[in-house]
C-alpha positions as CSV (number, residue, x, y, z in Angstrom):
1,M,0.0,0.0,0.0
2,V,2.8,2.4,0.8
3,L,4.5,1.7,-2.4
4,V,1.3,2.2,-4.4
5,D,0.7,5.5,-2.7
6,Q,4.2,6.6,-3.3
7,E,3.9,5.8,-6.9
8,R,0.7,7.7,-7.3
9,H,2.2,10.7,-5.5
10,V,5.2,10.5,-7.9
11,E,2.8,10.3,-10.9
12,L,0.7,13.2,-9.6
13,S,3.8,15.3,-8.9
14,G,5.1,14.6,-12.4
15,S,1.7,15.6,-13.9
16,E,1.6,18.8,-11.9
17,N,5.2,19.7,-13.0
18,K,4.2,19.0,-16.6
19,N,1.2,21.2,-16.4
20,R,3.4,24.0,-14.8
21,E,5.9,23.6,-17.6
22,D,3.1,23.9,-20.2
23,S,1.8,26.9,-18.5
24,C,5.2,28.5,-18.4
25,Y,5.5,28.0,-22.2
26,R,2.0,29.3,-22.9
27,E,2.0,32.3,-20.8
28,P,4.8,34.3,-22.5
29,G,3.1,33.7,-25.9
30,Q,-0.3,34.8,-24.6
31,M,1.3,37.9,-23.1
32,N,3.2,38.7,-26.4
33,T,-0.1,38.4,-28.3
34,L,-1.9,40.8,-25.9
35,H,1.0,43.3,-26.1
36,V,1.0,43.2,-29.9
37,S,-2.8,43.6,-30.0
38,R,-2.6,46.7,-27.8
39,I,0.1,48.2,-30.0
40,Y,-2.1,47.7,-33.1
41,E,-5.0,49.3,-31.3
42,K,-3.0,52.3,-30.3
43,R,-1.6,52.6,-33.8
44,E,-5.1,52.5,-35.3
45,E,-6.3,55.1,-32.9
46,G,-3.4,57.4,-33.9
47,I,-4.2,56.9,-37.6
48,Q,-7.9,57.8,-37.0
49,K,-7.0,60.9,-35.0
50,A,-4.6,62.0,-37.7
51,K,-7.2,61.5,-40.4
52,K,-9.7,63.5,-38.4
53,K,-7.3,66.4,-38.0
54,I,-6.6,66.5,-41.8
55,M,-10.3,66.5,-42.5
56,E,-10.8,69.4,-40.1
57,K,-8.0,71.4,-41.8
58,R,-9.5,70.8,-45.2
59,K,-13.0,71.8,-44.2
60,P,-13.6,75.5,-45.1
61,E,-15.0,77.9,-42.5
62,F,-17.8,79.9,-44.0
63,V,-18.4,83.3,-42.5
64,D,-20.8,84.6,-45.1
65,D,-23.8,82.5,-45.9
66,A,-23.7,83.7,-49.5
67,L,-20.4,81.9,-50.0
68,L,-22.2,78.6,-49.4
69,D,-24.0,79.1,-52.7
70,H,-21.7,77.3,-55.2
71,R,-23.8,78.1,-58.3
72,P,-21.5,79.2,-61.2
73,Y,-23.3,82.5,-61.7
74,M,-22.9,83.6,-58.0
75,N,-19.8,85.7,-58.6
76,E,-21.4,87.5,-61.6
77,R,-24.4,88.2,-59.5
78,R,-22.4,89.8,-56.7
79,V,-20.5,92.0,-59.2
80,P,-23.1,93.3,-61.7
81,E,-22.1,93.9,-65.3
82,R,-23.1,97.5,-65.1
83,H,-20.5,98.1,-62.4
84,R,-17.8,96.6,-64.6
85,A,-18.9,98.8,-67.5
86,S,-18.9,101.9,-65.2
87,K,-15.3,101.0,-64.0
88,R,-14.1,100.6,-67.6
89,R,-15.8,103.8,-68.7
90,R,-14.1,105.7,-65.9
91,G,-10.8,104.3,-66.8
92,G,-11.3,105.5,-70.4
93,E,-12.1,109.0,-69.2
94,V,-8.9,109.1,-67.1
95,E,-6.8,107.8,-70.0
96,L,-8.3,110.3,-72.4
97,S,-7.7,113.1,-70.0
98,N,-4.0,112.1,-69.6
99,I,-3.4,112.0,-73.3
100,L,-5.1,115.4,-74.0
101,E,-3.2,117.0,-71.1
102,K,0.1,115.9,-72.8
103,V,-1.1,117.4,-76.0
104,V,-2.1,120.8,-74.5
105,D,1.2,120.9,-72.5
106,Q,3.1,120.4,-75.7
107,L,1.2,123.2,-77.3
108,R,1.8,125.5,-74.4
109,R,5.6,124.8,-74.4
110,N,5.9,125.8,-78.0
111,T,5.8,129.5,-77.0
112,A,7.0,130.6,-80.4
113,I,3.4,130.2,-81.6
114,S,1.4,129.9,-78.4
115,Y,2.5,132.8,-76.2
116,L,-0.4,135.0,-77.2
117,F,-2.9,132.2,-76.5
118,L,-1.8,130.9,-73.1
119,K,-4.2,133.0,-71.0
120,P,-7.7,134.6,-71.5
121,V,-7.8,138.0,-73.1
122,L,-8.4,140.7,-70.6
123,K,-10.8,143.6,-71.2
124,K,-8.2,146.1,-70.2
125,D,-5.9,144.9,-72.9
126,A,-8.7,144.9,-75.6
127,P,-11.7,146.9,-74.5
128,D,-13.9,145.9,-77.5
129,Y,-12.7,142.3,-77.6
130,F,-15.9,140.8,-76.1
131,N,-18.0,142.8,-78.5
132,I,-16.6,140.9,-81.4
133,V,-15.6,137.5,-79.8
134,K,-18.6,135.8,-78.4
135,R,-16.9,132.6,-77.3
136,P,-13.4,133.3,-75.8
137,M,-10.9,130.4,-75.6
138,D,-7.3,130.0,-74.6
139,L,-4.9,127.1,-73.8
140,G,-5.1,127.7,-70.0
141,T,-8.9,127.3,-70.1
142,I,-8.5,124.1,-72.3
143,R,-6.0,122.6,-69.8
144,D,-8.4,123.3,-66.9
145,K,-11.2,121.5,-68.8
146,V,-8.9,118.6,-69.6
147,R,-8.1,118.2,-65.9
148,K,-11.8,118.3,-65.0
149,M,-12.3,115.6,-67.6
150,E,-14.9,117.7,-69.4
151,Y,-13.9,116.4,-72.8
152,K,-15.5,113.1,-73.8
153,N,-13.6,112.8,-77.1
154,R,-10.7,114.3,-79.1
155,K,-13.2,116.1,-81.4
156,A,-14.5,118.3,-78.6
157,F,-10.9,119.1,-77.6
158,R,-9.9,120.0,-81.1
159,H,-13.0,122.2,-81.4
160,D,-11.8,124.4,-78.6
161,V,-8.3,124.7,-80.1
162,A,-9.9,125.6,-83.4
163,Q,-12.0,128.2,-81.5
164,I,-8.7,130.0,-80.6
165,A,-7.9,130.3,-84.3
166,V,-11.5,131.5,-85.2
167,N,-11.3,134.2,-82.5
168,A,-7.8,135.3,-83.7
169,H,-9.1,135.8,-87.2
170,A,-12.3,137.5,-86.1
171,Y,-10.6,140.1,-84.0
172,N,-7.2,140.5,-85.7
173,D,-7.6,140.1,-89.4
174,N,-8.0,143.9,-89.9
175,R,-5.9,144.9,-86.9
176,H,-2.9,142.7,-86.3
177,R,-2.4,140.5,-89.3
178,G,0.5,138.6,-87.8
179,I,-1.6,137.0,-85.1
180,P,-4.0,134.8,-87.1
181,P,-1.2,132.8,-88.8
182,L,0.1,131.9,-85.3
183,A,-3.3,130.6,-84.3
184,D,-3.4,128.6,-87.6
185,E,0.0,127.1,-86.7
186,L,-1.3,126.2,-83.3
187,L,-4.2,124.3,-84.7
188,K,-2.0,122.5,-87.2
189,M,0.3,121.4,-84.4
190,C,-2.7,120.2,-82.4
191,D,-3.8,118.0,-85.4
192,Q,-0.3,116.5,-85.7
193,L,-0.2,115.6,-82.0
194,L,-3.7,114.1,-82.0
195,E,-2.6,112.0,-85.0
196,E,0.5,110.8,-83.1
197,H,-1.7,109.6,-80.2
198,A,-4.5,108.3,-82.4
199,G,-4.1,104.6,-81.3
200,L,-4.3,105.5,-77.6
201,L,-7.1,107.9,-78.1
202,D,-9.1,105.2,-80.0
203,D,-8.7,102.8,-77.0
204,A,-9.7,105.5,-74.5
205,E,-12.7,106.6,-76.4
206,G,-13.7,103.0,-77.0
207,A,-13.6,102.2,-73.3
208,M,-15.9,105.3,-72.6
209,E,-18.4,104.0,-75.1
210,Y,-18.5,100.5,-73.5
């Protein structure tokens, strides 16, 4: 009986030791699997957070509700065509004024022919002048009108320069015969300058008619 019990005790002890050995071999594997699983979970969480941040950055922040309207004609409706035309017309007026001011300045600088026509005629210098000349004109007045952008085309500008010549003939033909030819030369020079700037004048006047 004692021997049998001892044998059974040995067998049981051997079985327990085997079970312990098996558990020792299994436990590290199980722990490694759990560790790896947690690593993948954390990595997946990190990827999802990164994607979320990217999407938030890409998402536009709308302040104006009108910007939410993605219809193709939205921009055109916000900037009416008449406003564009008005802006272009204004640009044409400015350009025309700049060109005409260059022309009148060149006329004024050529004092050999323009010195008598730089300023308005004063009544004290010619008491009867305004009895004969009904529409006085001079280069100073023309320059002021240019700067105020009163001329809408080169034709109106030339008409005022021609008026200087008309007045010179009307008052001086029978008095000072040397003055009318100077006025004629002034008009001739004006025509030459307008011809030189014809291309730019065409563009400016075209913009004003838009």
